[in-house]
PQR file of N, CA, C, O and H, with PARSE charges and radii, in Angstrom:
ATOM      1  N   UNK A   1      23.855 -44.835  -3.588 -0.4000 1.5000
ATOM      2  CA  UNK A   1      23.103 -43.802  -4.253 -0.0000 2.0000
ATOM      3  C   UNK A   1      23.907 -42.510  -4.317  0.5500 1.7000
ATOM      4  O   UNK A   1      24.722 -42.206  -3.446 -0.5500 1.4000
ATOM      5  N   UNK A   2      23.646 -41.772  -5.374 -0.4000 1.5000
ATOM      6  CA  UNK A   2      24.311 -40.492  -5.534 -0.0000 2.0000
ATOM      7  C   UNK A   2      23.462 -39.389  -4.903  0.5500 1.7000
ATOM      8  O   UNK A   2      22.235 -39.388  -5.007 -0.5500 1.4000
ATOM      9  H   UNK A   2      22.984 -42.019  -6.082  0.4000 1.0000
ATOM     10  N   UNK A   3      24.128 -38.477  -4.263 -0.4000 1.5000
ATOM     11  CA  UNK A   3      23.422 -37.348  -3.686 -0.0000 2.0000
ATOM     12  C   UNK A   3      23.390 -36.214  -4.696  0.5500 1.7000
ATOM     13  O   UNK A   3      24.309 -36.050  -5.498 -0.5500 1.4000
ATOM     14  H   UNK A   3      25.124 -38.478  -4.178  0.4000 1.0000
ATOM     15  N   UNK A   4      22.331 -35.446  -4.645 -0.4000 1.5000
ATOM     16  CA  UNK A   4      22.203 -34.311  -5.545 -0.0000 2.0000
ATOM     17  C   UNK A   4      23.149 -33.204  -5.108  0.5500 1.7000
ATOM     18  O   UNK A   4      23.308 -32.939  -3.916 -0.5500 1.4000
ATOM     19  H   UNK A   4      21.584 -35.579  -3.994  0.4000 1.0000
ATOM     20  N   UNK A   5      23.766 -32.571  -6.074 -0.4000 1.5000
ATOM     21  CA  UNK A   5      24.603 -31.420  -5.776 -0.0000 2.0000
ATOM     22  C   UNK A   5      23.713 -30.177  -5.712  0.5500 1.7000
ATOM     23  O   UNK A   5      22.891 -29.931  -6.594 -0.5500 1.4000
ATOM     24  H   UNK A   5      23.637 -32.786  -7.042  0.4000 1.0000
ATOM     25  N   UNK A   6      23.899 -29.420  -4.667 -0.4000 1.5000
ATOM     26  CA  UNK A   6      23.113 -28.212  -4.503 -0.0000 2.0000
ATOM     27  C   UNK A   6      23.707 -27.090  -5.331  0.5500 1.7000
ATOM     28  O   UNK A   6      24.919 -26.871  -5.334 -0.5500 1.4000
ATOM     29  H   UNK A   6      24.567 -29.620  -3.951  0.4000 1.0000
ATOM     30  N   UNK A   7      22.849 -26.396  -6.021 -0.4000 1.5000
ATOM     31  CA  UNK A   7      23.284 -25.241  -6.809 -0.0000 2.0000
ATOM     32  C   UNK A   7      22.810 -23.973  -6.120  0.5500 1.7000
ATOM     33  O   UNK A   7      21.653 -23.861  -5.715 -0.5500 1.4000
ATOM     34  H   UNK A   7      21.865 -26.574  -6.018  0.4000 1.0000
ATOM     35  N   UNK A   8      23.700 -23.048  -5.998 -0.4000 1.5000
ATOM     36  CA  UNK A   8      23.358 -21.759  -5.413 -0.0000 2.0000
ATOM     37  C   UNK A   8      23.016 -20.819  -6.562  0.5500 1.7000
ATOM     38  O   UNK A   8      23.852 -20.526  -7.416 -0.5500 1.4000
ATOM     39  H   UNK A   8      24.640 -23.139  -6.326  0.4000 1.0000
ATOM     40  N   UNK A   9      21.774 -20.354  -6.565 -0.4000 1.5000
ATOM     41  CA  UNK A   9      21.339 -19.448  -7.618 -0.0000 2.0000
ATOM     42  C   UNK A   9      21.735 -18.020  -7.258  0.5500 1.7000
ATOM     43  O   UNK A   9      22.148 -17.737  -6.133 -0.5500 1.4000
ATOM     44  H   UNK A   9      21.094 -20.592  -5.871  0.4000 1.0000
ATOM     45  N   UNK A  10      21.602 -17.144  -8.217 -0.4000 1.5000
ATOM     46  CA  UNK A  10      21.922 -15.734  -8.007 -0.0000 2.0000
ATOM     47  C   UNK A  10      21.005 -15.123  -6.950  0.5500 1.7000
ATOM     48  O   UNK A  10      21.449 -14.315  -6.134 -0.5500 1.4000
ATOM     49  H   UNK A  10      21.266 -17.374  -9.131  0.4000 1.0000
ATOM     50  N   UNK A  11      19.727 -15.507  -6.964 -0.4000 1.5000
ATOM     51  CA  UNK A  11      18.776 -14.984  -5.979 -0.0000 2.0000
ATOM     52  C   UNK A  11      19.173 -15.408  -4.562  0.5500 1.7000
ATOM     53  O   UNK A  11      19.100 -14.606  -3.630 -0.5500 1.4000
ATOM     54  H   UNK A  11      19.367 -16.164  -7.627  0.4000 1.0000
ATOM     55  N   UNK A  12      19.591 -16.658  -4.401 -0.4000 1.5000
ATOM     56  CA  UNK A  12      20.029 -17.140  -3.092 -0.0000 2.0000
ATOM     57  C   UNK A  12      21.255 -16.379  -2.614  0.5500 1.7000
ATOM     58  O   UNK A  12      21.363 -16.045  -1.434 -0.5500 1.4000
ATOM     59  H   UNK A  12      19.650 -17.309  -5.158  0.4000 1.0000
ATOM     60  N   UNK A  13      22.176 -16.106  -3.527 -0.4000 1.5000
ATOM     61  CA  UNK A  13      23.407 -15.380  -3.196 -0.0000 2.0000
ATOM     62  C   UNK A  13      23.082 -13.963  -2.731  0.5500 1.7000
ATOM     63  O   UNK A  13      23.632 -13.491  -1.735 -0.5500 1.4000
ATOM     64  H   UNK A  13      22.088 -16.378  -4.485  0.4000 1.0000
ATOM     65  N   UNK A  14      22.186 -13.283  -3.456 -0.4000 1.5000
ATOM     66  CA  UNK A  14      21.813 -11.909  -3.105 -0.0000 2.0000
ATOM     67  C   UNK A  14      21.107 -11.887  -1.757  0.5500 1.7000
ATOM     68  O   UNK A  14      21.378 -11.019  -0.927 -0.5500 1.4000
ATOM     69  H   UNK A  14      21.739 -13.666  -4.264  0.4000 1.0000
ATOM     70  N   UNK A  15      20.199 -12.841  -1.532 -0.4000 1.5000
ATOM     71  CA  UNK A  15      19.469 -12.910  -0.274 -0.0000 2.0000
ATOM     72  C   UNK A  15      20.412 -13.148   0.904  0.5500 1.7000
ATOM     73  O   UNK A  15      20.258 -12.533   1.960 -0.5500 1.4000
ATOM     74  H   UNK A  15      19.978 -13.546  -2.205  0.4000 1.0000
ATOM     75  N   UNK A  16      21.380 -14.033   0.724 -0.4000 1.5000
ATOM     76  CA  UNK A  16      22.343 -14.312   1.793 -0.0000 2.0000
ATOM     77  C   UNK A  16      23.192 -13.073   2.100  0.5500 1.7000
ATOM     78  O   UNK A  16      23.483 -12.795   3.264 -0.5500 1.4000
ATOM     79  H   UNK A  16      21.505 -14.532  -0.134  0.4000 1.0000
ATOM     80  N   UNK A  17      23.587 -12.337   1.070 -0.4000 1.5000
ATOM     81  CA  UNK A  17      24.375 -11.116   1.280 -0.0000 2.0000
ATOM     82  C   UNK A  17      23.569 -10.050   2.016  0.5500 1.7000
ATOM     83  O   UNK A  17      24.100  -9.350   2.878 -0.5500 1.4000
ATOM     84  H   UNK A  17      23.351 -12.564   0.125  0.4000 1.0000
ATOM     85  N   UNK A  18      22.295  -9.928   1.677 -0.4000 1.5000
ATOM     86  CA  UNK A  18      21.445  -8.955   2.363 -0.0000 2.0000
ATOM     87  C   UNK A  18      21.295  -9.300   3.839  0.5500 1.7000
ATOM     88  O   UNK A  18      21.389  -8.434   4.709 -0.5500 1.4000
ATOM     89  H   UNK A  18      21.864 -10.497   0.976  0.4000 1.0000
ATOM     90  N   UNK A  19      21.062 -10.576   4.100 -0.4000 1.5000
ATOM     91  CA  UNK A  19      20.925 -11.013   5.493 -0.0000 2.0000
ATOM     92  C   UNK A  19      22.201 -10.763   6.283  0.5500 1.7000
ATOM     93  O   UNK A  19      22.148 -10.312   7.427 -0.5500 1.4000
ATOM     94  H   UNK A  19      20.986 -11.279   3.393  0.4000 1.0000
ATOM     95  N   UNK A  20      23.350 -11.055   5.673 -0.4000 1.5000
ATOM     96  CA  UNK A  20      24.626 -10.849   6.350 -0.0000 2.0000
ATOM     97  C   UNK A  20      24.871  -9.368   6.614  0.5500 1.7000
ATOM     98  O   UNK A  20      25.339  -9.000   7.692 -0.5500 1.4000
ATOM     99  H   UNK A  20      23.392 -11.421   4.744  0.4000 1.0000
ATOM    100  N   UNK A  21      24.561  -8.520   5.644 -0.4000 1.5000
ATOM    101  CA  UNK A  21      24.750  -7.082   5.813 -0.0000 2.0000
ATOM    102  C   UNK A  21      23.839  -6.551   6.914  0.5500 1.7000
ATOM    103  O   UNK A  21      24.236  -5.682   7.690 -0.5500 1.4000
ATOM    104  H   UNK A  21      24.181  -8.819   4.768  0.4000 1.0000
ATOM    105  N   UNK A  22      22.629  -7.071   6.978 -0.4000 1.5000
ATOM    106  CA  UNK A  22      21.693  -6.638   8.007 -0.0000 2.0000
ATOM    107  C   UNK A  22      22.183  -7.048   9.392  0.5500 1.7000
ATOM    108  O   UNK A  22      22.100  -6.264  10.337 -0.5500 1.4000
ATOM    109  H   UNK A  22      22.306  -7.777   6.348  0.4000 1.0000
ATOM    110  N   UNK A  23      22.689  -8.261   9.516 -0.4000 1.5000
ATOM    111  CA  UNK A  23      23.200  -8.725  10.804 -0.0000 2.0000
ATOM    112  C   UNK A  23      24.411  -7.902  11.246  0.5500 1.7000
ATOM    113  O   UNK A  23      24.544  -7.590  12.430 -0.5500 1.4000
ATOM    114  H   UNK A  23      22.756  -8.898   8.748  0.4000 1.0000
ATOM    115  N   UNK A  24      25.291  -7.548  10.314 -0.4000 1.5000
ATOM    116  CA  UNK A  24      26.441  -6.701  10.633 -0.0000 2.0000
ATOM    117  C   UNK A  24      25.989  -5.315  11.099  0.5500 1.7000
ATOM    118  O   UNK A  24      26.563  -4.744  12.026 -0.5500 1.4000
ATOM    119  H   UNK A  24      25.184  -7.801   9.353  0.4000 1.0000
ATOM    120  N   UNK A  25      24.953  -4.783  10.443 -0.4000 1.5000
ATOM    121  CA  UNK A  25      24.423  -3.476  10.805 -0.0000 2.0000
ATOM    122  C   UNK A  25      23.847  -3.504  12.220  0.5500 1.7000
ATOM    123  O   UNK A  25      24.074  -2.584  13.006 -0.5500 1.4000
ATOM    124  H   UNK A  25      24.487  -5.247   9.690  0.4000 1.0000
ATOM    125  N   UNK A  26      23.101  -4.564  12.540 -0.4000 1.5000
ATOM    126  CA  UNK A  26      22.513  -4.685  13.870 -0.0000 2.0000
ATOM    127  C   UNK A  26      23.607  -4.819  14.924  0.5500 1.7000
ATOM    128  O   UNK A  26      23.514  -4.216  15.992 -0.5500 1.4000
ATOM    129  H   UNK A  26      22.917  -5.311  11.902  0.4000 1.0000
ATOM    130  N   UNK A  27      24.640  -5.603  14.633 -0.4000 1.5000
ATOM    131  CA  UNK A  27      25.741  -5.766  15.583 -0.0000 2.0000
ATOM    132  C   UNK A  27      26.508  -4.455  15.776  0.5500 1.7000
ATOM    133  O   UNK A  27      26.921  -4.134  16.890 -0.5500 1.4000
ATOM    134  H   UNK A  27      24.716  -6.094  13.765  0.4000 1.0000
ATOM    135  N   UNK A  28      26.695  -3.716  14.712 -0.4000 1.5000
ATOM    136  CA  UNK A  28      27.461  -2.473  14.781 -0.0000 2.0000
ATOM    137  C   UNK A  28      26.752  -1.373  15.530  0.5500 1.7000
ATOM    138  O   UNK A  28      27.384  -0.620  16.271 -0.5500 1.4000
ATOM    139  H   UNK A  28      26.359  -3.978  13.807  0.4000 1.0000
ATOM    140  N   UNK A  29      25.429  -1.264  15.348 -0.4000 1.5000
ATOM    141  CA  UNK A  29      24.670  -0.173  15.952 -0.0000 2.0000
ATOM    142  C   UNK A  29      23.870  -0.599  17.178  0.5500 1.7000
ATOM    143  O   UNK A  29      23.346   0.246  17.903 -0.5500 1.4000
ATOM    144  H   UNK A  29      24.916  -1.876  14.747  0.4000 1.0000
ATOM    145  N   UNK A  30      23.777  -1.869  17.403 -0.4000 1.5000
ATOM    146  CA  UNK A  30      23.021  -2.353  18.551 -0.0000 2.0000
ATOM    147  C   UNK A  30      21.541  -2.498  18.284  0.5500 1.7000
ATOM    148  O   UNK A  30      20.819  -3.064  19.104 -0.5500 1.4000
ATOM    149  H   UNK A  30      24.203  -2.555  16.814  0.4000 1.0000
ATOM    150  N   UNK A  31      21.079  -2.003  17.162 -0.4000 1.5000
ATOM    151  CA  UNK A  31      19.674  -2.126  16.778 -0.0000 2.0000
ATOM    152  C   UNK A  31      19.562  -1.938  15.271  0.5500 1.7000
ATOM    153  O   UNK A  31      20.520  -1.550  14.601 -0.5500 1.4000
ATOM    154  H   UNK A  31      21.667  -1.543  16.495  0.4000 1.0000
ATOM    155  N   UNK A  32      18.398  -2.216  14.768 -0.4000 1.5000
ATOM    156  CA  UNK A  32      18.175  -2.081  13.327 -0.0000 2.0000
ATOM    157  C   UNK A  32      17.966  -0.621  12.963  0.5500 1.7000
ATOM    158  O   UNK A  32      17.282   0.110  13.681 -0.5500 1.4000
ATOM    159  H   UNK A  32      17.620  -2.531  15.312  0.4000 1.0000
ATOM    160  N   UNK A  33      18.542  -0.201  11.870 -0.4000 1.5000
ATOM    161  CA  UNK A  33      18.399   1.174  11.402 -0.0000 2.0000
ATOM    162  C   UNK A  33      17.395   1.187  10.260  0.5500 1.7000
ATOM    163  O   UNK A  33      17.495   0.389   9.327 -0.5500 1.4000
ATOM    164  H   UNK A  33      19.098  -0.794  11.287  0.4000 1.0000
ATOM    165  N   UNK A  34      16.435   2.088  10.334 -0.4000 1.5000
ATOM    166  CA  UNK A  34      15.421   2.197   9.289 -0.0000 2.0000
ATOM    167  C   UNK A  34      15.657   3.477   8.513  0.5500 1.7000
ATOM    168  O   UNK A  34      15.851   4.544   9.095 -0.5500 1.4000
ATOM    169  H   UNK A  34      16.354   2.736  11.091  0.4000 1.0000
ATOM    170  N   UNK A  35      15.640   3.364   7.208 -0.4000 1.5000
ATOM    171  CA  UNK A  35      15.805   4.546   6.380 -0.0000 2.0000
ATOM    172  C   UNK A  35      14.432   5.132   6.081  0.5500 1.7000
ATOM    173  O   UNK A  35      13.424   4.426   6.118 -0.5500 1.4000
ATOM    174  H   UNK A  35      15.483   2.497   6.735  0.4000 1.0000
ATOM    175  N   UNK A  36      14.401   6.400   5.790 -0.4000 1.5000
ATOM    176  CA  UNK A  36      13.131   7.049   5.460 -0.0000 2.0000
ATOM    177  C   UNK A  36      12.685   6.605   4.090  0.5500 1.7000
ATOM    178  O   UNK A  36      13.478   6.569   3.149 -0.5500 1.4000
ATOM    179  H   UNK A  36      15.219   6.973   5.759  0.4000 1.0000
ATOM    180  N   UNK A  37      11.430   6.270   3.978 -0.4000 1.5000
ATOM    181  CA  UNK A  37      10.902   5.802   2.699 -0.0000 2.0000
ATOM    182  C   UNK A  37      10.447   6.962   1.823  0.5500 1.7000
ATOM    183  O   UNK A  37      10.488   6.876   0.596 -0.5500 1.4000
ATOM    184  H   UNK A  37      10.786   6.299   4.742  0.4000 1.0000
ATOM    185  N   UNK A  38      10.017   8.040   2.455 -0.4000 1.5000
ATOM    186  CA  UNK A  38       9.519   9.164   1.680 -0.0000 2.0000
ATOM    187  C   UNK A  38      10.670  10.119   1.366  0.5500 1.7000
ATOM    188  O   UNK A  38      11.484  10.436   2.233 -0.5500 1.4000
ATOM    189  H   UNK A  38       9.984   8.111   3.452  0.4000 1.0000
ATOM    190  N   UNK A  39      10.720  10.557   0.148 -0.4000 1.5000
ATOM    191  CA  UNK A  39      11.740  11.493  -0.287 -0.0000 2.0000
ATOM    192  C   UNK A  39      11.187  12.904  -0.122  0.5500 1.7000
ATOM    193  O   UNK A  39      10.016  13.159  -0.404 -0.5500 1.4000
ATOM    194  H   UNK A  39      10.059  10.299  -0.556  0.4000 1.0000
ATOM    195  N   UNK A  40      12.037  13.814   0.334 -0.4000 1.5000
ATOM    196  CA  UNK A  40      11.607  15.196   0.507 -0.0000 2.0000
ATOM    197  C   UNK A  40      11.243  15.791  -0.845  0.5500 1.7000
ATOM    198  O   UNK A  40      12.004  15.695  -1.807 -0.5500 1.4000
ATOM    199  H   UNK A  40      12.988  13.607   0.563  0.4000 1.0000
ATOM    200  N   UNK A  41      10.076  16.401  -0.899 -0.4000 1.5000
ATOM    201  CA  UNK A  41       9.599  16.994  -2.141 -0.0000 2.0000
ATOM    202  C   UNK A  41       9.784  18.510  -2.066  0.5500 1.7000
ATOM    203  O   UNK A  41       9.361  19.146  -1.100 -0.5500 1.4000
ATOM    204  H   UNK A  41       9.457  16.478  -0.117  0.4000 1.0000
ATOM    205  N   UNK A  42      10.404  19.071  -3.069 -0.4000 1.5000
ATOM    206  CA  UNK A  42      10.667  20.495  -3.097 -0.0000 2.0000
ATOM    207  C   UNK A  42       9.364  21.278  -3.231  0.5500 1.7000
ATOM    208  O   UNK A  42       8.476  20.892  -3.991 -0.5500 1.4000
ATOM    209  H   UNK A  42      10.748  18.555  -3.854  0.4000 1.0000
ATOM    210  N   UNK A  43       9.254  22.378  -2.489 -0.4000 1.5000
ATOM    211  CA  UNK A  43       8.063  23.218  -2.577 -0.0000 2.0000
ATOM    212  C   UNK A  43       8.041  24.009  -3.882  0.5500 1.7000
ATOM    213  O   UNK A  43       6.994  24.511  -4.291 -0.5500 1.4000
ATOM    214  H   UNK A  43       9.976  22.692  -1.871  0.4000 1.0000
ATOM    215  N   UNK A  44       9.179  24.117  -4.521 -0.4000 1.5000
ATOM    216  CA  UNK A  44       9.259  24.904  -5.743 -0.0000 2.0000
ATOM    217  C   UNK A  44       8.701  24.172  -6.956  0.5500 1.7000
ATOM    218  O   UNK A  44       8.383  24.810  -7.960 -0.5500 1.4000
ATOM    219  H   UNK A  44      10.029  23.709  -4.188  0.4000 1.0000
ATOM    220  N   UNK A  45       8.576  22.864  -6.890 -0.4000 1.5000
ATOM    221  CA  UNK A  45       8.061  22.121  -8.036 -0.0000 2.0000
ATOM    222  C   UNK A  45       6.562  22.312  -8.154  0.5500 1.7000
ATOM    223  O   UNK A  45       5.866  22.436  -7.146 -0.5500 1.4000
ATOM    224  H   UNK A  45       8.835  22.345  -6.074  0.4000 1.0000
ATOM    225  N   UNK A  46       6.070  22.335  -9.359 -0.4000 1.5000
ATOM    226  CA  UNK A  46       4.646  22.525  -9.612 -0.0000 2.0000
ATOM    227  C   UNK A  46       3.913  21.235  -9.310  0.5500 1.7000
ATOM    228  O   UNK A  46       4.272  20.175  -9.822 -0.5500 1.4000
ATOM    229  H   UNK A  46       6.635  22.234 -10.178  0.4000 1.0000
ATOM    230  N   UNK A  47       2.891  21.323  -8.483 -0.4000 1.5000
ATOM    231  CA  UNK A  47       2.105  20.157  -8.109 -0.0000 2.0000
ATOM    232  C   UNK A  47       0.640  20.577  -8.011  0.5500 1.7000
ATOM    233  O   UNK A  47       0.236  21.214  -7.038 -0.5500 1.4000
ATOM    234  H   UNK A  47       2.600  22.184  -8.067  0.4000 1.0000
ATOM    235  N   UNK A  48      -0.135  20.228  -8.998 -0.4000 1.5000
ATOM    236  CA  UNK A  48      -1.532  20.637  -9.064 -0.0000 2.0000
ATOM    237  C   UNK A  48      -2.338  20.066  -7.895  0.5500 1.7000
ATOM    238  O   UNK A  48      -3.167  20.769  -7.319 -0.5500 1.4000
ATOM    239  H   UNK A  48       0.193  19.710  -9.788  0.4000 1.0000
ATOM    240  N   UNK A  49      -2.105  18.806  -7.542 -0.4000 1.5000
ATOM    241  CA  UNK A  49      -2.880  18.191  -6.469 -0.0000 2.0000
ATOM    242  C   UNK A  49      -2.633  18.877  -5.128  0.5500 1.7000
ATOM    243  O   UNK A  49      -3.566  19.081  -4.352 -0.5500 1.4000
ATOM    244  H   UNK A  49      -1.431  18.234  -8.010  0.4000 1.0000
ATOM    245  N   UNK A  50      -1.387  19.230  -4.857 -0.4000 1.5000
ATOM    246  CA  UNK A  50      -1.086  19.912  -3.603 -0.0000 2.0000
ATOM    247  C   UNK A  50      -1.760  21.288  -3.564  0.5500 1.7000
ATOM    248  O   UNK A  50      -2.256  21.710  -2.520 -0.5500 1.4000
ATOM    249  H   UNK A  50      -0.629  19.064  -5.488  0.4000 1.0000
ATOM    250  N   UNK A  51      -1.776  21.983  -4.703 -0.4000 1.5000
ATOM    251  CA  UNK A  51      -2.423  23.285  -4.756 -0.0000 2.0000
ATOM    252  C   UNK A  51      -3.924  23.155  -4.530  0.5500 1.7000
ATOM    253  O   UNK A  51      -4.513  23.973  -3.823 -0.5500 1.4000
ATOM    254  H   UNK A  51      -1.373  21.640  -5.551  0.4000 1.0000
ATOM    255  N   UNK A  52      -4.551  22.140  -5.117 -0.4000 1.5000
ATOM    256  CA  UNK A  52      -5.985  21.919  -4.920 -0.0000 2.0000
ATOM    257  C   UNK A  52      -6.293  21.624  -3.458  0.5500 1.7000
ATOM    258  O   UNK A  52      -7.256  22.153  -2.903 -0.5500 1.4000
ATOM    259  H   UNK A  52      -4.073  21.475  -5.691  0.4000 1.0000
ATOM    260  N   UNK A  53      -5.475  20.778  -2.835 -0.4000 1.5000
ATOM    261  CA  UNK A  53      -5.699  20.443  -1.429 -0.0000 2.0000
ATOM    262  C   UNK A  53      -5.562  21.673  -0.541  0.5500 1.7000
ATOM    263  O   UNK A  53      -6.305  21.825   0.428 -0.5500 1.4000
ATOM    264  H   UNK A  53      -4.692  20.348  -3.286  0.4000 1.0000
ATOM    265  N   UNK A  54      -4.618  22.551  -0.866 -0.4000 1.5000
ATOM    266  CA  UNK A  54      -4.425  23.763  -0.081 -0.0000 2.0000
ATOM    267  C   UNK A  54      -5.640  24.678  -0.202  0.5500 1.7000
ATOM    268  O   UNK A  54      -6.045  25.301   0.780 -0.5500 1.4000
ATOM    269  H   UNK A  54      -4.014  22.427  -1.654  0.4000 1.0000
ATOM    270  N   UNK A  55      -6.223  24.765  -1.389 -0.4000 1.5000
ATOM    271  CA  UNK A  55      -7.400  25.606  -1.593 -0.0000 2.0000
ATOM    272  C   UNK A  55      -8.589  25.026  -0.841  0.5500 1.7000
ATOM    273  O   UNK A  55      -9.333  25.763  -0.194 -0.5500 1.4000
ATOM    274  H   UNK A  55      -5.894  24.259  -2.187  0.4000 1.0000
ATOM    275  N   UNK A  56      -8.775  23.713  -0.921 -0.4000 1.5000
ATOM    276  CA  UNK A  56      -9.895  23.066  -0.238 -0.0000 2.0000
ATOM    277  C   UNK A  56      -9.743  23.200   1.275  0.5500 1.7000
ATOM    278  O   UNK A  56     -10.723  23.440   1.980 -0.5500 1.4000
ATOM    279  H   UNK A  56      -8.171  23.115  -1.447  0.4000 1.0000
ATOM    280  N   UNK A  57      -8.531  23.048   1.767 -0.4000 1.5000
ATOM    281  CA  UNK A  57      -8.278  23.133   3.205 -0.0000 2.0000
ATOM    282  C   UNK A  57      -8.532  24.544   3.732  0.5500 1.7000
ATOM    283  O   UNK A  57      -9.049  24.706   4.838 -0.5500 1.4000
ATOM    284  H   UNK A  57      -7.734  22.853   1.194  0.4000 1.0000
ATOM    285  N   UNK A  58      -8.174  25.565   2.952 -0.4000 1.5000
ATOM    286  CA  UNK A  58      -8.341  26.943   3.388 -0.0000 2.0000
ATOM    287  C   UNK A  58      -9.727  27.479   3.059  0.5500 1.7000
ATOM    288  O   UNK A  58     -10.070  28.594   3.450 -0.5500 1.4000
ATOM    289  H   UNK A  58      -7.754  25.433   2.054  0.4000 1.0000
ATOM    290  N   UNK A  59     -10.521  26.699   2.347 -0.4000 1.5000
ATOM    291  CA  UNK A  59     -11.866  27.145   1.960 -0.0000 2.0000
ATOM    292  C   UNK A  59     -12.769  27.220   3.189  0.5500 1.7000
ATOM    293  O   UNK A  59     -12.809  26.293   3.999 -0.5500 1.4000
ATOM    294  H   UNK A  59     -10.243  25.792   2.029  0.4000 1.0000
ATOM    295  N   UNK A  60     -13.491  28.332   3.319 -0.4000 1.5000
ATOM    296  CA  UNK A  60     -14.369  28.505   4.467 -0.0000 2.0000
ATOM    297  C   UNK A  60     -15.808  28.092   4.160  0.5500 1.7000
ATOM    298  O   UNK A  60     -16.695  28.286   4.991 -0.5500 1.4000
ATOM    299  H   UNK A  60     -13.458  29.085   2.661  0.4000 1.0000
ATOM    300  N   UNK A  61     -16.043  27.538   3.003 -0.4000 1.5000
ATOM    301  CA  UNK A  61     -17.386  27.059   2.660 -0.0000 2.0000
ATOM    302  C   UNK A  61     -18.107  27.967   1.703  0.5500 1.7000
ATOM    303  O   UNK A  61     -19.109  27.558   1.116 -0.5500 1.4000
ATOM    304  H   UNK A  61     -15.323  27.380   2.328  0.4000 1.0000
ATOM    305  N   UNK A  62     -17.640  29.181   1.523 -0.4000 1.5000
ATOM    306  CA  UNK A  62     -18.321  30.105   0.623 -0.0000 2.0000
ATOM    307  C   UNK A  62     -17.679  30.052  -0.758  0.5500 1.7000
ATOM    308  O   UNK A  62     -16.472  29.851  -0.887 -0.5500 1.4000
ATOM    309  H   UNK A  62     -16.826  29.513   2.000  0.4000 1.0000
ATOM    310  N   UNK A  63     -18.489  30.230  -1.770 -0.4000 1.5000
ATOM    311  CA  UNK A  63     -17.985  30.240  -3.135 -0.0000 2.0000
ATOM    312  C   UNK A  63     -17.528  31.650  -3.495  0.5500 1.7000
ATOM    313  O   UNK A  63     -18.268  32.614  -3.295 -0.5500 1.4000
ATOM    314  H   UNK A  63     -19.470  30.394  -1.665  0.4000 1.0000
ATOM    315  N   UNK A  64     -16.356  31.768  -4.008 -0.4000 1.5000
ATOM    316  CA  UNK A  64     -15.871  33.083  -4.426 -0.0000 2.0000
ATOM    317  C   UNK A  64     -15.436  32.979  -5.879  0.5500 1.7000
ATOM    318  O   UNK A  64     -14.422  32.361  -6.205 -0.5500 1.4000
ATOM    319  H   UNK A  64     -15.756  30.985  -4.171  0.4000 1.0000
ATOM    320  N   UNK A  65     -16.230  33.598  -6.740 -0.4000 1.5000
ATOM    321  CA  UNK A  65     -15.914  33.572  -8.167 -0.0000 2.0000
ATOM    322  C   UNK A  65     -15.523  34.919  -8.667  0.5500 1.7000
ATOM    323  O   UNK A  65     -15.225  35.076  -9.851 -0.5500 1.4000
ATOM    324  H   UNK A  65     -17.054  34.100  -6.475  0.4000 1.0000
TER
END
C-alpha cells in the first residue's frame, strides 16, 4: 500500500513558527513576556464619551442649567 504524503499548509507553517518563537522567548527570559494590549490614548484627542463620563463622575446630583 502507498502511504499518503503529508502536505504542510501555510497555516501550519505560521503556527509552527509562532510556537518556536514563543519557546525561544521563554528560554531567553526564563518566563513568558506579555505585551500590553491597550494602547495609550492621548488626552489631547477629542473623545465625547470620555467627556460625558467625566461630567457624570463629577456631578453632585444637582442639575445646573
